[in-house]
C-alpha positions in Angstrom: 0.1 -0.3 -0.3 1.3 3.7 -0.8 2.3 6.3 2.0 -0.6 8.4 0.9 -3.1 5.8 1.2 -3.3 4.5 4.1 -1.8 8.1 6.1 -4.9 9.8 4.7 -7.2 7.0 6.0 -5.5 7.7 9.4 -6.7 11.7 8.9 -10.1 9.9 8.8 -10.5 8.6 11.6 -9.0 11.5 13.4 -12.8 12.3 14.4 -13.5 9.8 16.3 -10.7 10.0 18.7 -12.3 9.6 22.7 -9.3 11.7 23.7 -10.8 15.1 26.2 -9.1 17.8 24.8 -9.3 21.3 26.7 -12.1 23.2 25.6 -11.3 27.2 24.9 -14.4 29.9 25.8 -13.6 30.8 22.4 -12.0 31.8 19.0 -10.2 34.6 21.2 -8.2 31.9 23.1 -7.1 29.9 20.3 -3.4 30.7 19.1 -3.7 31.8 15.6 -1.9 29.4 13.3 -1.2 29.9 9.8 -0.4 26.5 7.2 2.3 27.0 4.8 1.8 24.4 2.2 -1.9 23.0 1.9 -1.1 19.9 -0.3 -2.2 16.3 0.9 -0.2 16.5 4.2 -0.3 19.7 5.1 -4.2 19.4 4.5 -5.1 15.8 5.9 -2.8 16.0 8.7 -1.6 18.8 9.8 -4.8 20.8 9.3 -7.4 18.5 10.6 -5.0 17.3 13.7 -4.2 21.4 14.7 -8.5 21.9 14.4 -9.3 18.4 16.5 -6.4 19.7 19.4 -8.9 22.5 19.5 -6.2 25.0 20.4 -5.9 26.8 17.1 -7.6 29.2 15.2 -6.3 28.8 11.7 -6.4 32.3 10.7 -4.1 31.9 7.5 -3.6 29.3 4.4 -0.5 29.7 1.7 -0.2 27.4 -1.3 1.0 28.1 -4.8 -1.4 25.8 -6.4 -5.4 27.3 -5.7 -7.3 24.3 -6.2 -5.4 23.0 -3.1 -5.6 26.7 -1.0 -9.7 26.4 -1.3 -9.8 22.7 -0.7 -7.9 23.5 2.9 -10.3 27.0 3.3 -13.1 24.9 2.6 -12.1 22.2 5.8 -11.4 25.3 8.0 -14.6 26.4 7.3 -16.6 22.7 7.7 -14.4 22.6 11.2 -16.9 25.7 12.3 -14.0 28.6 11.6 -14.1 31.5 9.4 -12.8 31.5 6.1 -8.6 31.6 6.7 -6.8 34.3 4.7 -5.7 33.1 1.8 -2.1 33.8 0.4 0.0 32.5 -2.7 3.0 34.5 -1.4 4.3 33.8 2.1 6.1 36.6 2.7 2.8 38.5 2.7 1.1 35.6 5.1 3.7 36.2 7.1 3.1 40.5 8.0 -0.7 39.2 8.8 -1.3 41.2 11.7 -1.9 38.6 15.3 -0.3 35.9 13.8 1.3 33.7 16.5 2.3 30.7 14.7 3.2 28.9 11.3 2.8 25.5 10.5 5.6 24.2 7.5 4.1 21.8 5.4 6.3 22.5 2.3 8.6 20.5 -0.2 11.9 20.0 1.7 13.9 22.3 -0.6 12.1 25.1 0.9 12.1 24.4 4.5 15.4 26.4 5.2 13.8 29.7 4.0 10.1 29.3 5.5 11.6 28.6 8.5 14.4 31.3 9.0 12.1 34.5 7.3 9.4 32.8 10.4 12.0 33.2 13.1 12.7 36.7 11.7 9.2 38.0 12.3 8.9 36.0 15.8 6.7 33.3 15.0 6.7 30.0 16.5 6.7 27.3 14.3 5.8 23.2 13.5 7.9 22.4 10.8 8.0 19.0 8.8 11.0 16.9 8.4 13.5 16.5 7.5 14.2 20.2 8.3 16.9 21.1 6.0 17.9 19.8 2.5 21.5 20.5 2.7 24.0 20.5 6.0 24.4 23.8 6.3 21.0 25.1 5.9 20.3 23.3 9.2 23.5 25.2 10.7 21.6 28.3 9.6 18.2 28.0 10.8 19.1 26.6 14.3 21.0 30.0 14.3 18.2 31.8 13.7 15.8 29.8 16.1 18.0 30.3 18.6 18.4 34.0 17.9 14.5 34.3 17.9 14.4 32.2 21.0 10.8 30.5 19.2 9.2 28.1 20.0 10.0 25.2 17.3 8.5 21.3 17.3 9.5 19.1 14.5 6.8 16.7 13.5 8.4 13.2 14.2 5.2 11.7 15.5 6.3 8.0 16.6 7.9 9.9 19.4 4.4 11.2 21.2 4.0 7.3 21.4 5.0 4.4 24.0 6.8 2.4 22.3 9.9 3.9 22.3 9.9 4.6 26.3 9.4 0.9 26.8 12.1 -0.5 23.7 14.8 1.8 25.3 14.0 0.2 29.3 14.1 -3.3 27.9 18.0 -2.2 26.1 19.1 -0.6 29.0 17.8 -3.2 31.4 20.5 -5.6 29.8 17.6 -8.1 28.8 19.0 -8.5 25.2 22.6 -7.9 26.3 24.8 -5.3 24.8 23.4 -3.8 21.2 26.3 -4.6 19.2 24.7 -3.4 15.5 21.2 -1.9 14.7 19.1 -2.2 11.3 16.1 -0.1 10.3 14.5 -1.3 7.2 11.5 -0.3 5.0 10.3 -2.2 2.0 7.4 -0.7 0.5 6.0 -0.4 -2.7 6.4 3.2 -4.1 4.5 4.6 -7.4 6.2 5.8 -10.5 6.2 9.1 -11.7 5.0 11.1 -15.3 5.6 14.1 -16.4 2.4 16.3 -16.9 1.0 19.6 -18.5 1.2 22.0 -15.9 -2.3 23.4 -14.2 -3.2 27.2 -14.9 -3.6 27.2 -11.4 -0.4 25.9 -10.3 2.4 28.2 -9.6 5.5 25.7 -10.3 8.2 28.4 -10.9 7.7 29.4 -7.5 7.0 25.8 -5.7 10.6 25.1 -7.5 12.1 28.1 -5.9 15.9 27.6 -4.5 15.9 24.8 -6.6 16.7 24.1 -10.4 13.6 24.5 -12.4 12.5 20.7 -13.2 10.0 18.7 -14.7 6.1 18.4 -13.6 6.2 14.5 -12.4 2.8 13.6 -11.2 1.5 9.9 -10.3 -0.1 8.8 -13.3 -3.6 9.7 -11.4 -2.6 12.8 -10.4 -2.5 16.7 -10.9 0.4 17.7 -8.1 4.0 17.0 -8.3 5.2 13.9 -6.6 8.1 16.0 -5.3 9.5 13.1 -3.3 11.1 11.3 -6.0 13.1 14.4 -7.3 16.4 14.6 -5.8 16.2 18.4 -6.2 13.2 18.1 -3.9 13.8 15.2 -2.0 16.7 13.1 -0.8 14.3 10.0 -1.3 13.0 7.6 1.2 15.7 7.5 3.8 15.5 11.2 4.3 11.4 11.5 3.8 10.0 8.1 5.8 12.8 6.4 7.0 14.3 9.1 9.1 11.3 8.4 11.7 13.5 5.5 12.4 16.4 6.7 12.3 15.4 9.3 15.2 14.2 6.5 16.9 17.2 4.6 17.0 19.4 8.0 18.2 16.8 8.8 21.0 16.6 5.1 21.8 20.1 4.8 22.1 21.4 8.8 22.6 23.6 9.1 19.8 24.3 12.4 18.0 26.1 12.0 14.3 27.8 9.3 12.7 31.7 9.5 12.4 31.6 7.9 9.3 28.9 7.1 6.6 28.6 4.6 3.3 26.2 3.6 1.4 25.4 1.4 -1.7 22.4 1.4 -4.1 21.0 1.9 -7.5 17.6 1.7 -9.4 16.6 -1.3 -10.9 13.1 -1.1 -11.8 11.7 2.9 -10.8 13.3 4.7 -13.4 10.8 7.7 -13.2 12.6 8.8 -10.0 15.8 10.7 -9.1 16.2 9.0 -6.3 17.6 5.5 -5.7 14.6 2.4 -5.6 16.8 0.2 -3.4 19.5 1.5 -0.5 22.2 0.4 2.3 23.4 2.9 4.4 26.3 2.2 7.4 26.4 4.7 10.2 29.0 4.5 12.4 28.3 6.3 15.5 31.7 6.1 17.7 32.1 1.9 17.1 28.0 1.5 17.2 27.3 0.4 13.6 23.8 1.4 12.4 22.7 0.2 9.2 19.4 1.6 6.8 17.8 -0.6 3.8 15.1 0.0 1.8 13.6 -1.9 -1.5 10.8 0.3 -3.3 9.9 -2.2 -6.0 7.7 -4.7 -4.2 10.2 -6.8 -2.2 8.7 -8.9 0.8 11.3 -9.9 3.6 10.8 -13.9 4.6 9.0 -12.6 7.7 6.9 -9.8 6.4 5.6 -8.4 9.5 9.0 -7.3 9.6 9.2 -5.3 6.3 9.2 -1.9 8.4 10.9 -1.2 11.4 13.7 -1.4 13.6 16.4 -4.5 14.4 18.5 -3.5 17.6 20.5 -7.1 17.6 22.2 -7.9 21.4 24.6 -10.4 22.6 21.2 -12.1 24.2 18.8 -11.8 21.6 17.5 -9.6 19.1 14.8 -6.9 19.7 12.6 -5.6 16.5 10.3 -2.6 16.8 7.5 -1.2 14.6 5.2 1.8 15.4 3.2 0.3 17.8 4.5 -3.1 19.5 8.1 -5.0 19.5 9.4 -9.1 19.7 12.0 -10.5 21.4 13.8 -13.1 19.9 16.4 -15.1 22.7 19.7 -16.0 21.8 19.5 -19.0 23.7 16.2 -20.3 21.5 13.6 -19.4 24.2 10.1 -18.6 22.9 9.4 -15.1 21.0 8.1 -12.4 23.5 5.7 -10.3 21.7 3.7 -6.7 23.3 1.6 -5.2 20.9 1.5 -5.4 17.5 5.0 -4.9 14.7 3.1 -5.0 11.3 2.9 -1.9 10.0 -1.3 -1.1 9.2 -2.2 1.9 10.7 -5.5 0.5 9.0 -6.0 -1.6 11.6 -8.6 -1.5 13.6 -7.8 0.9 16.6 -4.5 1.8 14.9 -5.8 4.9 13.3 -7.2 6.4 16.7 -3.7 5.9 17.8 -1.8 7.5 14.3 -4.2 10.3 14.9 -3.2 10.6 18.7 0.1 10.9 18.0 -0.7 13.9 15.7 -3.1 15.5 17.7 -0.7 15.4 21.4 2.2 17.0 19.2 -0.1 20.4 18.6 -1.5 20.0 22.5 2.8 20.1 22.8 3.1 22.7 21.3 0.1 25.0 22.0 1.1 24.7 26.4 4.8 25.4 24.4 3.7 28.9 22.8 1.7 29.8 26.1 4.6 29.3 28.3 6.9 30.8 25.8 9.3 27.9 26.2 10.7 25.1 24.3 11.0 23.2 28.1 8.4 20.6 27.5 8.7 20.1 23.8 9.0 16.6 22.9 10.7 17.1 19.2 13.3 19.9 19.5 15.3 21.6 16.6 18.3 20.8 17.5 17.8 17.0 18.3 16.0 16.8 14.8 18.9 18.6 13.2 21.4 16.1 13.9 18.6 13.4 12.6 18.3 15.3 9.4 22.0 15.8 9.0 22.4 12.0 9.5 20.2 10.8 6.8 21.6 14.2 4.1 25.1 11.9 4.9 23.7 8.8 4.1 22.4 10.0 0.9 25.9 12.1 0.0 27.6 8.9 0.6 25.4 7.0 -2.0 26.2 9.7 -4.5 30.1 10.4 -4.0 30.0 6.3 -3.9 32.5 7.2 -1.0 32.8 6.3 2.5 32.7 9.9 4.3 34.6 10.5 7.5 32.7 13.2 9.3 34.5 15.8 11.6 31.3 16.7 13.9 32.8 19.8 15.6 32.8 22.0 12.4 30.5 19.3 9.9 33.1 19.3 7.4 34.0 15.6 5.2 37.7 15.1 6.1 38.1 13.0 3.1 36.1 13.6 0.3 36.2 17.1 -1.6 33.6 16.1 -3.8 31.2 15.3 -0.8 32.6 18.6 0.9 30.8 20.1 -1.6 27.2 19.0 -1.1 27.4 20.4 2.2 26.1 23.5 0.9 23.8 23.2 -2.6 23.5 26.2 -5.0 20.4 27.9 -5.0 18.7 29.2 -8.1 18.8 33.1 -8.6 17.8 35.1 -7.5 17.5 33.1 -4.1 20.3 32.9 -1.6 21.5 30.5 -0.1 20.7 31.5 4.0 24.3 29.9 5.8 26.8 32.2 5.7 
């Protein structure tokens, strides 16, 4: 099943949640939120769950797609709020009087400029992952955040469920022994892309922004760009979806940024995408090897329940963690231990509500931080998300230059490869200027 289908079904179930949300006296008590990017994720997930949290008044929407913009506005009105102001220019939207916060749900190549300008305006931010397209953008973003002292939450919903805490406790208890190796994998079919005529209601020039102007590629049955398959807009499955599992690993094991990274992969089927349809990456975290693997052309592993998740290989046994459960395979041949479900299936009875609650809990946490003017209670803070973003970017860079990369973490330079070093900061298309100085 393609990600869009099962994630969208999760959003549809959000209205059935039974979690009690704080009741506010009126719209004047709600946080004035704008949403920048009203595509399927920005509308079906971010907009819907911000509304369900009952903490926000959606006062503005911005997108280069007029059709998507109107669709999102209709959902705001259907939820009982007045129609938000609509913008095609995010700079104009940021000038809106009374605006408090913005949710940035644009393609990866736009994150840095959208975020830094929000910081300059003193706006609090809900930010999509990965936080940046290149390493130097992330450094500039952190600098802008530290200067603005604004509240920032990055969209890692799996951090809001207790699976991570319980897996961490098991590992720290020594039940599976010392962890010697970790592997995260996603094996899931991805759509092919076809070039289509740009609709008159879509400003593709602005969409491309600081990235090169590329072909307008869509799913065969769609009319909106599937930018995740174009490397100049997105670095592929590992940085878009797999980043969630790399983030889990980093936080469970207390890891920073890798000291070296190597990769091998390529394309054997989906040549419509710029990104590899199979990829294996080895991250070395001070002697702990963490592996990433994906196959996007329909491969099913011998253990299909484990197609999506993380293996923690310990001296006494192996633990496999999914989003909502885990299994332990003892090294002494004892019986398998199972808690919850390791199968990635958001549509299963009861799962839709859990996935939706993850999203809502992030918006409740963000609202609390904004009201307290503090990042102290934010689970997914920018500094931590930056380290995960850097990790997956280095993985993509190692694949691109076909070389093992030695990383100097103090100033984020590549010590052994000048070609990779040049990729730390991409060239922006005129008239856009890269924010890193």
